[in-house]
N, C-alpha and C positions, 0 to 999 in steps of 0.2 A: 509338461513345458518341454521334455526335451521333443515330442513328437513335433512342438511346433518350430523348434530350430533347422529343422530339416528344411522346411520351408518360409524362412527369415530372408533368404533373398530375392523370393518374390515378392513378398509382402512389402517390404523397403520400398521395390519397383513400383509395385501399385498404387503406394498410398505418396510417394513422389511424386508421382504422373499425377496424379489426382491434385495435390497441393499445388505444383507449378501451373498448371489452369484455374483452380478455384480458390486459393490464398488470399485472403485478403492483403491489402498494400498497406502497411502499416506504417507508419514515418520510422520506425525504428528499425526495420527489415531492409529499407534501401540503405542501410551504412553498416560498415562494419569498424566503427570510431568507438572503440571503447567505450569514451568515454561516458557518448548519448545512450548507446547501450546501459551502462549503468547504471543513467538516471532514470531511465525504463523499466529496469527490473527492479528496482529500488520505487518505484511509485507504483507499479503494477504488484507489489505484495499489498493483498487486502484490498484492493479499489481496482472497479472496473474500466476494458479499455477505453469504453466512451468517455470514460471520465478524464482517466489520465492524459489522453491527445490532446486535451488543450492546455492543461496544465505543461506538459511534457514541451511544446512549442512555447507556451510563456516562461518558460525556464530557462532555456537555451536560449532565449531572448534577451534574456536577464544576464545568464551567466554560458556566453558561448563558448567556453573551453574552460579545461581543467584547472588553468590557471588563474583566470577567472574568478572560479569557484571559492580556489584556494583564499586567493587575498578578500573576499568577502568576510564583512562583518556577521556574525551569530543573526542579529536581530534581520538582517539584510534576509540571510538563509530562510529565518520562520517565516518571513511575511510571504516569500514569493513561493512556501510550501502550502504558507494558507488557504485551508478548504480543504486541502486533501486527507487530514487528521494523521492518525498517529506519525506525531512530531518526531519521533526516536529515528523514523526515516529520513528526514531532511538531516538532524544532527549527525548519523553515520554518515549521510551521502558528503558531508562537511568535512568531518575528520578524514575520509577516505580520500578526499581532494588535498587537503594537506599533506598524508603521508606522502603518497605519490610524489605530488609536487616539491615538496620540500626532503624528503628522506630518501627518495628515491630517485631521485634527478630529475623527474617526469617520464620517467619509464612503467607504463603501465605494465602489471604484473599478467603474463597470458597462462600460466599454470594454474593448476584447481587449486593446489597446494597452496602453491603463493599467494591466491587471491584470499582463500579460508583465511590468513592472516588479517584481513582488512576487514573494518569495525562493521557490524553488521551483515555481514558476506556468510551465509550459510551454504551447506552444501548444494542444494539447487541453484543458486544465484550464482556459485562459482563457475560449475557448469555451465550454466548461459552463459555467463561472457565469455568463458572460454572455447564453445561451441560459437555461439553467434557473432563474437567479433573476431576470437583468430582461428577460428575452424578445424578445433579442436574436440577428439570424441571423444567429449565428455558426458556421462549419461546426466538425464533431468529428469525429474520427478515432482512435477508441481500437480493440482487438483483434476486439472485437466488431463493429464499424461496417465495418472493414480486411477481415473476411471475410466478410461479408453484401455488400458492393462488388465483392469482389475475384469473385466469384462472378456476382453479376448481371451483372458486364460482362465473362464470362469472361475474364479477365485471366490468360495464361499465363508471363506471365514473374515474375520473383520481387520479391514486394514490399517487400525492403529496397533497391530499386533507386530510386536518385533520381527518374529519371521516372515508376515505376510510382506512388510517393508522391507525384508532382504532380496525378498521372491522380485520385488519389483522394480529393486533399483539393479540387481542381475541381470535382468531381463532389458532392461534398458540401455544399460553397459553394455550388453553382446550388439542388442540393435543398431549402436549409434556404432559399431568397431566398421566401419565402412568407409568409403569416397563422399565426400562431401555431409560431413555431419551437419553443418550448420542446417541445410538442409531438410535433414532426416529429422531433427529435433522439430525444425518448425514445423515440418508436415506433422509429426504425432500431436506435438500442442494444438495444431489448426484441429486436426479431428476430431479432439475432445470441445475445443469452443464451440465449434458450428455443426458437425453433424451427433458427435455421441452424448448427448445432453445430458444433463441429469434428470429431467422429467421429459419423457416421450422423446425417447430419442430418434433420430429418422433412418435406421437402420435401412430401410427399403433403396436407400440412395447413399450408402457407406461406400467407399470405395474397396475396402476392407471386407466386409459380410463374410464372404467365403471364409476367412481365417479365422473368423470368431467363435469361441464355444459357449458362447454364455443362453441358456435356454429363456433368462425371463433379465434382460439387461436393466430394464427400470430399477429392480431390486438392487442393483450392485454400484456401487461397492456397499458393503457394511461396515456398521462399526460399533462399536462396543455403546454402552449407554452415553449422550449426548451430553452436555453441560448445562444442569438448567439457570435460564435465565433469571438473573435477579434483580431485585427493584432497589435503586438507591437513591438517598434524595441530597441536594448539595443547597444550601443556605447562604446568598450572598447580599450586599447590600448595595444602594445605589445611590451616591450622592452627589451633586451638582452645585458648583460654586461659580460663577463668573463666567459661564462659557466654557468651564473645567468639567472634567469627571474626572472622579479619584478609581486610580486604576491601581493592582498590586502587580510586581513580576514573581512568577510561579516558580518557587522552588524542587517542586516534586516532581518524578519521574517523567508523569505523562504528558506534563504542556510546560515542562522547565524551560524557560528565559523568555517566554508568553505574556501576555497583559491581559488579566482578569479582573473583572469587579472582585472588589473586596471579598473575602470569605467572613460567615456570622457563624460564630461557635454554635449557636444555638438560635432559634427565631425566639421574637417576643408574643408567640400566641396569637400577635394577627394574621388577617390575611395577606399573603403577597401580593406585592402591586400586581406583579406578572408572574407566570409560572410556564415552562416550556421542556419538553422530553426530547431526549437524542443516546441512540445506542452506544454503546462503548464497550466490544469484546464481548464478555458474558452479560452485561449491566445493559439496563435501562434507567436511563438516570432521569432525573425530576429537577430540575434547577430553577429552586424559588429565589424570585428576587423582591425587595422589603427597600420602600423609598426611606432616605437618610437624611437628617439632616447634616452638611457640612460639621466633621469631628474639627475639635480644638486644634488636636494635631494629628498628625499622620504616623501611620502605623511605620514599622521597618519591611522596605522593600514598596513600599506604596507613593506615587507618585500624582499630582494634579495632570492631567494632559488635556488639550484643547481637543475640542469637539469637533473644529472644523480638519485636524490635523491626523485625526482618528484613523484613517487611512494607509497612513504611513506606521501607523501601532501593529506588531504583530500580536493578536489577539486569535483565542481558540474559536471556531465559527460560532458556537452556543451562545458566546458571551458576548460576539458583535451582533448577532443576533438578538441576542435580550436587550443589550444596546440599542440599537435602531426599534425596534417594538416599544419599549420604554420611552424613548424620541418624539414617536407616532403619538403614543397614550398621552403625555405633559404636555406635548405642542411645540412648537417653534421655538415660542418665546422663554417657555421654559427651559429650554432645552438649552439656550445659552443665557442661562441664568437670573432669570427675572421671574421669581418665584414670588 
């Protein structure tokens, strides 16, 4: 790596020039306001750019300022986030807004060490906000940059080893120590997103191909054993009464505060009325829904919701999809309680 640093100025120049000509115009790249940049960075955690864009615009229409978000009700925040998944990101974003508005008198932190004190803000996100919003020379290493640097340096050791991670962050730190750190970090990230792809990288048109030491780029980065995908089954019931549906508010970590179909401790041996699958982290979950007569009494945290008002109720996407499928199968008259 020491040999590479003798050429790092040239590397920066070539990459920045390419980005200025070919970089995508993304909505969070045309602002230096830290609030929308914070929103974009939390949304982009584990979500593709194409998906985030429409949610980003919708979010800023609903909460145009940090103050608007800080004063919002938690259910409003979850409803606006609905469909993006990983709802803890929305809760952390809401907490960040409250801390900055009510505890810091709306003064947004600009230093990495201050940003790291905010909920849900890790090393990458802190560096991204510091560089993109405040043009600070803060290093960032996300999945795209990790792939680029691993190939440029031809690192053959697994990137999920501590010492390799240290090498990548050290490189990223030295790379960004120059003028226009916002531009430099954007260019490095864009290279990984559009040229240095995980499969079939576009090496022929790579603007910094001459700096790359990788003999087999597609084989990098290497990782130790990947986590095995596990299957889970979750059983819930659907009960309708007089145009209303019974839902319960989740207290668990995954969907805390969202409304779901009531859970079943175990199914009764019958075939479910409907089933659907969805991925979550390292699991593929099979959601089974059983039809049920309205219970005589509702359980703790359970409430009857009017069907025509469900769009205003924050629900995880799999459960909302299950309700819509069930309503379609039962028919409109049954969905309104005429069973």
